[in-house]
A tleap script that builds the chain and sets N, CA, C and O, in Angstrom:
source leaprc.protein.ff14SB
mol = sequence {
  NMET ASN VAL ASP GLU SER LEU TYR LYS ARG
  LEU SER THR TYR ALA SER LEU ILE ALA LEU
  THR GLY THR ARG ILE TYR PRO MET ARG LEU
  PRO GLN GLU PRO THR LEU PRO ALA VAL THR
  TYR GLN MET ILE GLY GLY THR PRO VAL ALA
  GLU MET SER GLY ALA ALA ALA ALA SER VAL
  ARG SER TYR GLN ILE THR ALA TRP GLY GLU
  THR TYR THR SER ALA LYS SER VAL GLU ALA
  GLN ILE VAL ALA SER LEU ASP GLY PHE THR
  GLY ARG LEU GLY GLY VAL GLY GLY VAL GLN
  ALA PHE VAL GLY GLN SER SER GLU GLY ARG
  ASP LEU ILE ASP PRO GLU THR GLY TRP ALA
  TYR ILE PRO MET ASP PHE GLU VAL PHE TYR
  GLN CARG
}
set mol.1.N position { 93.502 120.535 121.112 }
set mol.1.CA position { 93.766 119.828 120.117 }
set mol.1.C position { 95.350 119.586 119.684 }
set mol.1.O position { 95.908 120.489 119.061 }
set mol.2.N position { 95.987 118.525 119.970 }
set mol.2.CA position { 97.494 118.560 118.900 }
set mol.2.C position { 97.821 118.268 117.833 }
set mol.2.O position { 96.903 117.708 117.234 }
set mol.3.N position { 98.986 118.403 117.092 }
set mol.3.CA position { 99.406 118.256 116.308 }
set mol.3.C position { 98.831 116.617 115.052 }
set mol.3.O position { 98.507 116.617 113.864 }
set mol.4.N position { 98.934 115.588 115.964 }
set mol.4.CA position { 98.579 114.530 115.839 }
set mol.4.C position { 97.161 113.983 115.067 }
set mol.4.O position { 96.803 113.384 114.052 }
set mol.5.N position { 96.379 114.907 116.829 }
set mol.5.CA position { 94.718 114.694 116.629 }
set mol.5.C position { 94.786 115.767 114.976 }
set mol.5.O position { 94.395 115.167 113.974 }
set mol.6.N position { 95.243 117.185 114.786 }
set mol.6.CA position { 94.902 117.756 114.353 }
set mol.6.C position { 95.080 117.363 113.145 }
set mol.6.O position { 94.242 117.700 112.309 }
set mol.7.N position { 96.374 116.440 112.697 }
set mol.7.CA position { 96.297 115.650 111.593 }
set mol.7.C position { 94.771 114.666 110.958 }
set mol.7.O position { 94.115 114.640 109.916 }
set mol.8.N position { 94.753 114.077 112.068 }
set mol.8.CA position { 93.832 113.309 111.783 }
set mol.8.C position { 92.098 113.629 111.912 }
set mol.8.O position { 91.127 112.897 111.721 }
set mol.9.N position { 92.177 114.563 112.179 }
set mol.9.CA position { 90.736 114.957 111.843 }
set mol.9.C position { 90.581 116.070 110.787 }
set mol.9.O position { 89.472 116.484 110.449 }
set mol.10.N position { 92.005 116.643 110.164 }
set mol.10.CA position { 92.243 116.814 108.772 }
set mol.10.C position { 91.465 115.722 108.009 }
set mol.10.O position { 90.346 115.726 107.496 }
set mol.11.N position { 92.088 115.117 108.072 }
set mol.11.CA position { 91.903 113.574 107.360 }
set mol.11.C position { 90.973 113.206 107.551 }
set mol.11.O position { 90.558 112.881 106.438 }
set mol.12.N position { 89.695 112.829 108.776 }
set mol.12.CA position { 88.530 112.613 108.830 }
set mol.12.C position { 87.340 113.351 108.485 }
set mol.12.O position { 86.207 112.875 108.555 }
set mol.13.N position { 87.667 114.736 108.044 }
set mol.13.CA position { 86.888 115.358 107.744 }
set mol.13.C position { 86.908 115.943 106.214 }
set mol.13.O position { 86.105 116.689 105.653 }
set mol.14.N position { 88.187 115.298 105.717 }
set mol.14.CA position { 87.929 116.039 103.679 }
set mol.14.C position { 86.789 114.939 103.305 }
set mol.14.O position { 86.715 113.714 103.404 }
set mol.15.N position { 85.974 115.927 102.848 }
set mol.15.CA position { 84.733 114.750 102.550 }
set mol.15.C position { 85.163 113.962 101.196 }
set mol.15.O position { 84.560 112.893 101.113 }
set mol.16.N position { 86.130 114.232 100.015 }
set mol.16.CA position { 86.043 113.598 98.774 }
set mol.16.C position { 86.932 112.179 99.263 }
set mol.16.O position { 87.156 111.282 98.450 }
set mol.17.N position { 87.400 112.107 100.688 }
set mol.17.CA position { 88.485 111.088 101.306 }
set mol.17.C position { 87.507 110.470 102.080 }
set mol.17.O position { 87.587 109.244 102.156 }
set mol.18.N position { 86.574 111.045 102.692 }
set mol.18.CA position { 85.717 110.583 103.499 }
set mol.18.C position { 84.764 109.075 102.465 }
set mol.18.O position { 84.688 107.847 102.498 }
set mol.19.N position { 84.177 110.331 101.603 }
set mol.19.CA position { 83.642 109.138 100.723 }
set mol.19.C position { 83.921 108.135 99.626 }
set mol.19.O position { 83.118 107.673 98.816 }
set mol.20.N position { 85.436 107.845 99.777 }
set mol.20.CA position { 86.197 106.622 100.151 }
set mol.20.C position { 85.802 105.667 100.995 }
set mol.20.O position { 84.905 104.861 101.242 }
set mol.21.N position { 86.953 106.132 101.376 }
set mol.21.CA position { 87.099 105.953 103.074 }
set mol.21.C position { 86.229 105.552 104.603 }
set mol.21.O position { 86.531 104.971 105.645 }
set mol.22.N position { 84.892 106.285 104.003 }
set mol.22.CA position { 84.634 106.883 105.252 }
set mol.22.C position { 84.615 107.224 106.720 }
set mol.22.O position { 83.939 108.135 107.198 }
set mol.23.N position { 85.688 106.140 107.634 }
set mol.23.CA position { 85.703 106.815 108.947 }
set mol.23.C position { 87.043 106.173 109.058 }
set mol.23.O position { 87.846 106.810 109.741 }
set mol.24.N position { 87.593 104.708 108.380 }
set mol.24.CA position { 89.372 104.152 108.422 }
set mol.24.C position { 90.008 104.755 107.544 }
set mol.24.O position { 90.240 104.736 106.335 }
set mol.25.N position { 90.416 105.745 109.216 }
set mol.25.CA position { 91.695 106.257 108.660 }
set mol.25.C position { 91.916 105.949 110.358 }
set mol.25.O position { 91.398 106.449 111.357 }
set mol.26.N position { 93.046 104.773 110.139 }
set mol.26.CA position { 93.264 104.363 111.408 }
set mol.26.C position { 95.606 105.082 112.002 }
set mol.26.O position { 96.296 105.609 111.130 }
set mol.27.N position { 96.012 104.921 113.056 }
set mol.27.CA position { 97.112 105.391 113.402 }
set mol.27.C position { 97.501 103.787 113.646 }
set mol.27.O position { 96.943 102.800 114.126 }
set mol.28.N position { 99.011 104.165 112.928 }
set mol.28.CA position { 100.155 103.242 113.324 }
set mol.28.C position { 99.647 101.983 111.843 }
set mol.28.O position { 100.330 101.952 110.819 }
set mol.29.N position { 98.038 100.809 112.071 }
set mol.29.CA position { 98.612 99.982 111.172 }
set mol.29.C position { 96.745 99.487 110.816 }
set mol.29.O position { 95.886 100.026 111.514 }
set mol.30.N position { 96.412 98.703 109.973 }
set mol.30.CA position { 94.938 98.524 109.532 }
set mol.30.C position { 94.620 97.978 110.690 }
set mol.30.O position { 95.553 97.727 111.453 }
set mol.31.N position { 93.049 97.618 111.167 }
set mol.31.CA position { 92.712 96.197 111.536 }
set mol.31.C position { 93.125 95.032 111.229 }
set mol.31.O position { 93.634 94.747 110.145 }
set mol.32.N position { 92.903 94.115 112.337 }
set mol.32.CA position { 93.315 92.613 112.094 }
set mol.32.C position { 92.385 92.608 110.525 }
set mol.32.O position { 92.803 92.329 109.401 }
set mol.33.N position { 91.300 92.935 110.867 }
set mol.33.CA position { 90.232 92.724 109.317 }
set mol.33.C position { 89.587 93.277 108.771 }
set mol.33.O position { 88.381 93.039 108.721 }
set mol.34.N position { 90.321 94.478 107.995 }
set mol.34.CA position { 89.882 95.581 108.331 }
set mol.34.C position { 88.627 95.534 106.472 }
set mol.34.O position { 88.207 94.511 105.931 }
set mol.35.N position { 88.501 96.320 106.223 }
set mol.35.CA position { 87.098 97.081 105.359 }
set mol.35.C position { 88.419 97.861 104.242 }
set mol.35.O position { 89.256 98.510 104.870 }
set mol.36.N position { 88.599 97.815 102.784 }
set mol.36.CA position { 88.625 98.177 102.391 }
set mol.36.C position { 88.363 99.159 101.039 }
set mol.36.O position { 87.705 98.582 100.173 }
set mol.37.N position { 88.822 100.745 100.661 }
set mol.37.CA position { 89.747 101.496 101.202 }
set mol.37.C position { 89.840 101.965 102.551 }
set mol.37.O position { 88.900 102.186 103.314 }
set mol.38.N position { 91.254 102.116 102.807 }
set mol.38.CA position { 91.802 102.689 103.815 }
set mol.38.C position { 92.994 103.670 104.207 }
set mol.38.O position { 93.668 103.787 103.183 }
set mol.39.N position { 93.403 104.221 104.954 }
set mol.39.CA position { 94.466 104.839 105.220 }
set mol.39.C position { 95.109 104.647 106.837 }
set mol.39.O position { 94.328 104.689 107.787 }
set mol.40.N position { 96.115 104.502 106.986 }
set mol.40.CA position { 97.026 104.641 108.163 }
set mol.40.C position { 97.936 106.056 107.860 }
set mol.40.O position { 98.150 106.803 106.906 }
set mol.41.N position { 98.313 105.941 109.226 }
set mol.41.CA position { 99.572 107.017 109.397 }
set mol.41.C position { 100.020 106.837 110.466 }
set mol.41.O position { 99.578 106.181 111.409 }
set mol.42.N position { 101.245 107.628 110.317 }
set mol.42.CA position { 101.966 107.571 111.273 }
set mol.42.C position { 103.290 108.459 112.213 }
set mol.42.O position { 104.004 107.456 112.183 }
set mol.43.N position { 103.697 108.935 112.575 }
set mol.43.CA position { 104.688 110.041 112.710 }
set mol.43.C position { 106.200 109.382 112.489 }
set mol.43.O position { 106.452 108.214 112.786 }
set mol.44.N position { 106.843 109.999 112.111 }
set mol.44.CA position { 108.032 109.461 111.857 }
set mol.44.C position { 109.211 109.680 111.758 }
set mol.44.O position { 110.264 109.098 111.496 }
set mol.45.N position { 108.601 111.234 112.184 }
set mol.45.CA position { 109.892 111.828 113.306 }
set mol.45.C position { 110.122 113.510 113.180 }
set mol.45.O position { 110.027 113.889 112.013 }
set mol.46.N position { 110.293 114.155 113.769 }
set mol.46.CA position { 110.371 115.844 113.975 }
set mol.46.C position { 111.554 116.384 114.949 }
set mol.46.O position { 112.424 115.653 115.422 }
set mol.47.N position { 111.439 117.877 115.187 }
set mol.47.CA position { 112.411 118.520 115.178 }
set mol.47.C position { 111.830 119.325 116.037 }
set mol.47.O position { 110.685 119.022 116.372 }
set mol.48.N position { 112.454 120.562 116.623 }
set mol.48.CA position { 112.264 122.092 117.073 }
set mol.48.C position { 112.935 122.513 116.440 }
set mol.48.O position { 114.080 122.097 116.267 }
set mol.49.N position { 112.151 124.006 115.594 }
set mol.49.CA position { 112.483 124.789 114.922 }
set mol.49.C position { 113.051 125.854 116.069 }
set mol.49.O position { 112.250 126.547 116.696 }
set mol.50.N position { 114.074 125.914 116.236 }
set mol.50.CA position { 114.810 126.502 116.799 }
set mol.50.C position { 114.383 128.939 115.828 }
set mol.50.O position { 114.568 129.452 114.724 }
set mol.51.N position { 113.883 129.385 117.033 }
set mol.51.CA position { 114.198 131.349 117.271 }
set mol.51.C position { 115.584 131.705 117.254 }
set mol.51.O position { 116.565 130.969 117.366 }
set mol.52.N position { 115.493 133.381 117.042 }
set mol.52.CA position { 117.006 134.205 116.692 }
set mol.52.C position { 117.205 133.421 117.895 }
set mol.52.O position { 117.925 132.434 117.745 }
set mol.53.N position { 116.518 133.724 119.589 }
set mol.53.CA position { 116.694 134.264 120.749 }
set mol.53.C position { 116.816 132.759 121.043 }
set mol.53.O position { 117.139 132.803 122.230 }
set mol.54.N position { 116.759 131.327 120.685 }
set mol.54.CA position { 116.628 130.245 120.697 }
set mol.54.C position { 116.299 129.866 121.297 }
set mol.54.O position { 117.159 129.377 122.030 }
set mol.55.N position { 114.754 129.584 121.787 }
set mol.55.CA position { 113.922 129.471 122.024 }
set mol.55.C position { 112.879 128.308 120.693 }
set mol.55.O position { 112.683 128.523 119.497 }
set mol.56.N position { 112.345 126.941 121.699 }
set mol.56.CA position { 111.685 126.644 120.087 }
set mol.56.C position { 110.071 127.385 119.812 }
set mol.56.O position { 109.362 127.587 120.798 }
set mol.57.N position { 109.641 127.709 118.603 }
set mol.57.CA position { 108.748 127.956 118.749 }
set mol.57.C position { 108.224 127.528 117.713 }
set mol.57.O position { 107.295 128.236 117.328 }
set mol.58.N position { 108.524 126.310 116.857 }
set mol.58.CA position { 107.844 126.051 115.397 }
set mol.58.C position { 108.448 125.182 115.811 }
set mol.58.O position { 109.401 125.289 116.583 }
set mol.59.N position { 107.769 123.670 115.146 }
set mol.59.CA position { 108.275 122.115 115.705 }
set mol.59.C position { 107.897 121.241 113.977 }
set mol.59.O position { 106.859 121.383 113.331 }
set mol.60.N position { 108.588 120.746 113.758 }
set mol.60.CA position { 108.208 119.942 111.848 }
set mol.60.C position { 108.080 118.804 112.098 }
set mol.60.O position { 109.037 118.076 112.364 }
set mol.61.N position { 106.935 118.439 112.066 }
set mol.61.CA position { 107.013 116.413 112.051 }
set mol.61.C position { 106.988 115.643 110.527 }
set mol.61.O position { 106.254 116.001 109.606 }
set mol.62.N position { 107.616 114.902 110.487 }
set mol.62.CA position { 107.082 113.816 109.370 }
set mol.62.C position { 106.366 113.243 109.985 }
set mol.62.O position { 106.368 113.056 111.202 }
set mol.63.N position { 105.284 112.707 108.781 }
set mol.63.CA position { 104.110 111.740 108.990 }
set mol.63.C position { 104.175 110.635 107.578 }
set mol.63.O position { 104.430 111.044 106.445 }
set mol.64.N position { 103.857 108.999 107.955 }
set mol.64.CA position { 103.968 108.783 106.431 }
set mol.64.C position { 102.345 108.126 106.416 }
set mol.64.O position { 101.917 107.261 107.181 }
set mol.65.N position { 101.800 108.631 105.605 }
set mol.65.CA position { 100.714 108.245 105.106 }
set mol.65.C position { 99.827 107.127 104.384 }
set mol.65.O position { 99.593 107.674 103.306 }
set mol.66.N position { 99.346 106.177 104.358 }
set mol.66.CA position { 99.407 105.625 103.578 }
set mol.66.C position { 97.745 104.419 103.306 }
set mol.66.O position { 97.166 103.607 104.028 }
set mol.67.N position { 97.541 104.918 101.925 }
set mol.67.CA position { 96.775 104.621 100.790 }
set mol.67.C position { 96.322 102.952 100.967 }
set mol.67.O position { 97.285 102.184 100.960 }
set mol.68.N position { 95.336 102.493 101.080 }
set mol.68.CA position { 95.328 101.334 101.018 }
set mol.68.C position { 93.730 101.132 100.118 }
set mol.68.O position { 92.697 101.782 100.277 }
set mol.69.N position { 94.050 99.798 98.996 }
set mol.69.CA position { 92.972 99.157 98.397 }
set mol.69.C position { 92.917 98.201 98.078 }
set mol.69.O position { 93.998 97.807 97.641 }
set mol.70.N position { 91.929 97.297 98.035 }
set mol.70.CA position { 92.064 96.068 97.448 }
set mol.70.C position { 92.642 95.615 96.085 }
set mol.70.O position { 93.035 94.542 95.627 }
set mol.71.N position { 92.482 97.379 95.451 }
set mol.71.CA position { 93.044 97.320 94.051 }
set mol.71.C position { 93.846 98.700 93.642 }
set mol.71.O position { 93.625 99.871 93.948 }
set mol.72.N position { 94.956 98.041 92.758 }
set mol.72.CA position { 95.607 99.120 92.809 }
set mol.72.C position { 95.361 100.602 91.952 }
set mol.72.O position { 96.089 101.578 91.772 }
set mol.73.N position { 93.820 100.227 91.477 }
set mol.73.CA position { 92.630 101.268 91.097 }
set mol.73.C position { 92.392 102.259 91.900 }
set mol.73.O position { 92.292 103.458 91.636 }
set mol.74.N position { 92.313 101.765 92.798 }
set mol.74.CA position { 91.379 102.195 94.925 }
set mol.74.C position { 91.819 102.357 94.986 }
set mol.74.O position { 91.779 103.426 94.378 }
set mol.75.N position { 93.405 102.191 95.620 }
set mol.75.CA position { 94.742 102.741 96.239 }
set mol.75.C position { 94.888 104.132 95.571 }
set mol.75.O position { 94.706 104.997 96.428 }
set mol.76.N position { 95.010 104.380 95.002 }
set mol.76.CA position { 95.877 105.579 93.922 }
set mol.76.C position { 94.050 106.529 94.226 }
set mol.76.O position { 93.936 107.506 94.967 }
set mol.77.N position { 93.255 106.095 93.690 }
set mol.77.CA position { 91.911 107.302 94.100 }
set mol.77.C position { 92.207 107.660 95.735 }
set mol.77.O position { 92.403 108.874 95.798 }
set mol.78.N position { 92.306 107.054 97.045 }
set mol.78.CA position { 92.347 107.324 98.311 }
set mol.78.C position { 94.213 108.074 98.432 }
set mol.78.O position { 94.645 108.781 99.343 }
set mol.79.N position { 94.888 107.642 97.314 }
set mol.79.CA position { 95.968 108.402 97.458 }
set mol.79.C position { 95.888 110.313 96.676 }
set mol.79.O position { 96.270 111.398 97.114 }
set mol.80.N position { 95.444 110.040 95.852 }
set mol.80.CA position { 94.931 111.233 95.329 }
set mol.80.C position { 94.068 112.238 95.906 }
set mol.80.O position { 93.912 113.374 95.460 }
set mol.81.N position { 93.402 111.633 97.148 }
set mol.81.CA position { 92.723 113.142 98.100 }
set mol.81.C position { 93.377 112.787 99.076 }
set mol.81.O position { 92.908 113.306 100.090 }
set mol.82.N position { 94.310 112.101 99.299 }
set mol.82.CA position { 94.969 112.554 100.395 }
set mol.82.C position { 96.224 113.588 100.270 }
set mol.82.O position { 96.770 114.310 101.103 }
set mol.83.N position { 96.437 113.375 98.981 }
set mol.83.CA position { 97.401 114.601 98.747 }
set mol.83.C position { 96.699 115.678 98.483 }
set mol.83.O position { 97.203 116.720 98.902 }
set mol.84.N position { 95.568 115.782 97.852 }
set mol.84.CA position { 94.321 116.817 97.696 }
set mol.84.C position { 93.860 117.369 99.267 }
set mol.84.O position { 93.377 118.466 99.550 }
set mol.85.N position { 94.113 116.467 99.987 }
set mol.85.CA position { 93.232 117.069 101.473 }
set mol.85.C position { 95.047 117.702 102.234 }
set mol.85.O position { 95.113 117.957 103.437 }
set mol.86.N position { 96.024 117.820 101.522 }
set mol.86.CA position { 97.344 118.093 103.109 }
set mol.86.C position { 98.528 118.967 102.061 }
set mol.86.O position { 99.226 119.898 102.463 }
set mol.87.N position { 98.540 118.369 100.558 }
set mol.87.CA position { 99.904 119.447 99.756 }
set mol.87.C position { 99.757 120.680 99.553 }
set mol.87.O position { 99.016 121.102 98.665 }
set mol.88.N position { 100.590 121.613 100.518 }
set mol.88.CA position { 100.536 122.542 100.813 }
set mol.88.C position { 99.332 123.122 101.387 }
set mol.88.O position { 98.961 124.234 101.012 }
set mol.89.N position { 98.771 122.548 102.152 }
set mol.89.CA position { 97.674 123.150 103.441 }
set mol.89.C position { 98.059 124.230 104.122 }
set mol.89.O position { 98.463 123.666 105.139 }
set mol.90.N position { 98.257 125.542 104.341 }
set mol.90.CA position { 98.148 126.917 105.003 }
set mol.90.C position { 96.895 126.452 105.757 }
set mol.90.O position { 95.881 125.878 105.358 }
set mol.91.N position { 97.339 126.945 107.168 }
set mol.91.CA position { 95.869 127.368 108.022 }
set mol.91.C position { 96.152 126.934 109.397 }
set mol.91.O position { 97.239 126.783 109.954 }
set mol.92.N position { 94.586 126.711 109.967 }
set mol.92.CA position { 94.770 125.570 111.104 }
set mol.92.C position { 94.259 124.243 111.253 }
set mol.92.O position { 93.098 123.851 111.376 }
set mol.93.N position { 95.732 123.406 111.208 }
set mol.93.CA position { 94.722 121.971 110.457 }
set mol.93.C position { 93.931 121.759 111.778 }
set mol.93.O position { 94.086 122.317 112.864 }
set mol.94.N position { 92.778 120.522 111.286 }
set mol.94.CA position { 92.287 120.116 112.111 }
set mol.94.C position { 91.080 121.235 112.357 }
set mol.94.O position { 90.336 121.042 113.319 }
set mol.95.N position { 90.914 122.137 111.704 }
set mol.95.CA position { 90.049 123.144 112.278 }
set mol.95.C position { 90.233 124.052 113.609 }
set mol.95.O position { 91.317 124.239 114.163 }
set mol.96.N position { 88.825 124.652 114.081 }
set mol.96.CA position { 88.778 125.125 115.109 }
set mol.96.C position { 89.640 123.996 116.428 }
set mol.96.O position { 89.620 122.769 116.526 }
set mol.97.N position { 90.356 125.084 117.316 }
set mol.97.CA position { 90.967 124.261 117.953 }
set mol.97.C position { 92.168 123.195 117.708 }
set mol.97.O position { 92.684 122.309 118.390 }
set mol.98.N position { 92.438 123.922 115.883 }
set mol.98.CA position { 93.491 122.523 115.232 }
set mol.98.C position { 95.359 123.368 115.764 }
set mol.98.O position { 95.471 124.110 116.740 }
set mol.99.N position { 95.841 123.210 115.388 }
set mol.99.CA position { 97.052 123.469 115.665 }
set mol.99.C position { 97.062 124.122 113.773 }
set mol.99.O position { 96.541 123.744 112.724 }
set mol.100.N position { 98.148 125.479 114.272 }
set mol.100.CA position { 98.573 126.718 112.982 }
set mol.100.C position { 99.300 125.843 112.247 }
set mol.100.O position { 99.881 125.045 112.983 }
set mol.101.N position { 99.505 125.667 111.078 }
set mol.101.CA position { 100.169 124.674 110.833 }
set mol.101.C position { 100.680 124.817 108.994 }
set mol.101.O position { 100.026 125.839 108.782 }
set mol.102.N position { 101.133 124.614 108.068 }
set mol.102.CA position { 101.838 124.094 106.548 }
set mol.102.C position { 102.650 122.503 106.781 }
set mol.102.O position { 103.523 121.823 107.319 }
set mol.103.N position { 101.078 122.678 105.517 }
set mol.103.CA position { 102.168 121.209 105.392 }
set mol.103.C position { 102.043 120.123 103.883 }
set mol.103.O position { 101.085 119.757 103.202 }
set mol.104.N position { 103.400 119.895 103.824 }
set mol.104.CA position { 103.714 120.141 102.407 }
set mol.104.C position { 104.548 118.548 102.086 }
set mol.104.O position { 105.318 118.085 102.928 }
set mol.105.N position { 104.225 117.740 100.601 }
set mol.105.CA position { 104.347 116.574 100.816 }
set mol.105.C position { 106.087 116.526 100.367 }
set mol.105.O position { 106.762 117.047 99.479 }
set mol.106.N position { 106.310 115.746 101.333 }
set mol.106.CA position { 108.363 115.556 100.952 }
set mol.106.C position { 108.884 113.837 100.516 }
set mol.106.O position { 109.859 113.101 100.673 }
set mol.107.N position { 107.806 113.821 100.018 }
set mol.107.CA position { 108.424 112.155 98.926 }
set mol.107.C position { 107.547 111.842 97.448 }
set mol.107.O position { 108.289 111.307 96.625 }
set mol.108.N position { 106.877 111.946 97.208 }
set mol.108.CA position { 105.706 110.364 96.062 }
set mol.108.C position { 106.082 109.677 97.245 }
set mol.108.O position { 106.981 109.516 98.071 }
set mol.109.N position { 104.393 109.203 96.743 }
set mol.109.CA position { 104.106 107.474 96.546 }
set mol.109.C position { 104.671 106.276 96.296 }
set mol.109.O position { 105.046 106.255 95.124 }
set mol.110.N position { 104.934 105.138 96.936 }
set mol.110.CA position { 105.608 104.424 96.140 }
set mol.110.C position { 104.320 103.520 95.838 }
set mol.110.O position { 103.463 103.203 96.663 }
set mol.111.N position { 104.363 103.163 94.449 }
set mol.111.CA position { 103.238 102.104 94.431 }
set mol.111.C position { 103.694 100.860 95.180 }
set mol.111.O position { 104.896 100.595 95.171 }
set mol.112.N position { 102.807 100.046 95.853 }
set mol.112.CA position { 103.662 98.825 96.393 }
set mol.112.C position { 102.317 97.300 96.148 }
set mol.112.O position { 101.194 97.496 95.682 }
set mol.113.N position { 102.680 96.328 96.461 }
set mol.113.CA position { 101.493 95.558 96.835 }
set mol.113.C position { 102.020 94.868 97.785 }
set mol.113.O position { 103.248 94.824 97.863 }
set mol.114.N position { 101.135 94.117 98.799 }
set mol.114.CA position { 101.101 93.428 99.745 }
set mol.114.C position { 101.129 91.800 99.770 }
set mol.114.O position { 100.168 91.032 99.741 }
set mol.115.N position { 102.688 91.469 99.839 }
set mol.115.CA position { 102.605 89.771 99.522 }
set mol.115.C position { 101.910 88.624 99.865 }
set mol.115.O position { 101.974 87.510 99.344 }
set mol.116.N position { 101.234 89.014 100.801 }
set mol.116.CA position { 100.088 87.865 101.692 }
set mol.116.C position { 98.815 87.956 101.466 }
set mol.116.O position { 98.061 86.984 101.433 }
set mol.117.N position { 98.380 89.481 101.240 }
set mol.117.CA position { 97.046 89.539 100.627 }
set mol.117.C position { 96.903 90.325 99.560 }
set mol.117.O position { 95.748 90.415 99.144 }
set mol.118.N position { 97.477 90.741 99.163 }
set mol.118.CA position { 98.142 90.965 97.205 }
set mol.118.C position { 97.266 92.244 96.926 }
set mol.118.O position { 96.900 92.400 95.761 }
set mol.119.N position { 96.742 93.545 98.237 }
set mol.119.CA position { 96.090 94.565 98.521 }
set mol.119.C position { 96.952 95.505 98.579 }
set mol.119.O position { 97.778 95.589 99.488 }
set mol.120.N position { 96.833 96.541 97.354 }
set mol.120.CA position { 98.025 97.621 97.668 }
set mol.120.C position { 97.928 98.594 97.998 }
set mol.120.O position { 96.856 99.185 97.864 }
set mol.121.N position { 99.184 99.266 98.662 }
set mol.121.CA position { 99.197 99.896 99.465 }
set mol.121.C position { 100.617 101.524 98.456 }
set mol.121.O position { 101.468 101.473 97.567 }
set mol.122.N position { 100.145 102.444 99.197 }
set mol.122.CA position { 100.776 103.609 98.804 }
set mol.122.C position { 101.150 104.552 99.620 }
set mol.122.O position { 100.441 105.554 99.711 }
set mol.123.N position { 102.352 104.436 100.396 }
set mol.123.CA position { 103.266 105.264 101.368 }
set mol.123.C position { 103.531 106.482 100.460 }
set mol.123.O position { 103.863 106.665 99.289 }
set mol.124.N position { 103.182 107.353 101.718 }
set mol.124.CA position { 103.837 108.721 101.096 }
set mol.124.C position { 104.341 109.581 102.614 }
set mol.124.O position { 103.835 109.198 103.669 }
set mol.125.N position { 104.993 110.329 102.624 }
set mol.125.CA position { 105.557 111.344 102.980 }
set mol.125.C position { 105.102 112.866 103.252 }
set mol.125.O position { 105.046 113.627 102.286 }
set mol.126.N position { 104.766 113.347 104.585 }
set mol.126.CA position { 104.604 114.041 104.689 }
set mol.126.C position { 105.690 115.121 105.388 }
set mol.126.O position { 106.719 114.533 105.720 }
set mol.127.N position { 105.707 116.660 105.711 }
set mol.127.CA position { 106.400 117.214 106.847 }
set mol.127.C position { 105.349 118.605 106.899 }
set mol.127.O position { 105.169 119.499 106.073 }
set mol.128.N position { 104.886 118.410 107.951 }
set mol.128.CA position { 104.086 119.541 108.820 }
set mol.128.C position { 105.240 120.495 109.820 }
set mol.128.O position { 106.187 120.227 110.560 }
set mol.129.N position { 104.619 121.591 109.402 }
set mol.129.CA position { 105.598 122.508 110.025 }
set mol.129.C position { 104.296 123.140 111.214 }
set mol.129.O position { 103.120 123.250 110.868 }
set mol.130.N position { 104.580 123.341 112.002 }
set mol.130.CA position { 103.339 124.152 112.659 }
set mol.130.C position { 104.366 125.207 114.789 }
set mol.130.O position { 105.493 125.177 115.283 }
set mol.131.N position { 102.758 126.005 115.256 }
set mol.131.CA position { 103.284 126.669 116.074 }
set mol.131.C position { 103.560 125.984 116.961 }
set mol.131.O position { 103.431 124.836 116.535 }
set mol.132.N position { 103.904 125.956 118.076 }
set mol.132.CA position { 103.661 125.488 119.509 }
set mol.132.C position { 103.793 126.426 120.319 }
set mol.132.O position { 103.633 126.229 121.523 }
savepdb mol mol.pdb
quit
């Protein structure tokens, strides 16, 4: 399992998050006619981390994870569960077969409203440090 799959598995199996979103966790963007609340995620950057020997033994990837809701309250509830699931996580991300990782939140959410739909959304950035 790679880091993207491991991140998805962590989010999609975190009980308090799936109690709100079910299986509505999507890469990149929402489907055309989504049911909310939901989550989207995308990689927004990354870099290898070199060891003293010069070999890259670890990497860091930046992800933007967005909480979506029909209301502000709904989006805030999803945001709280995303943060609870990921911020400060240390261990095998994604469980058995996942990657050994540390996850930290690198920016707090920004409360936004989609002008076309009126939906609330809260994008947050997370850094995933993992062994390759």
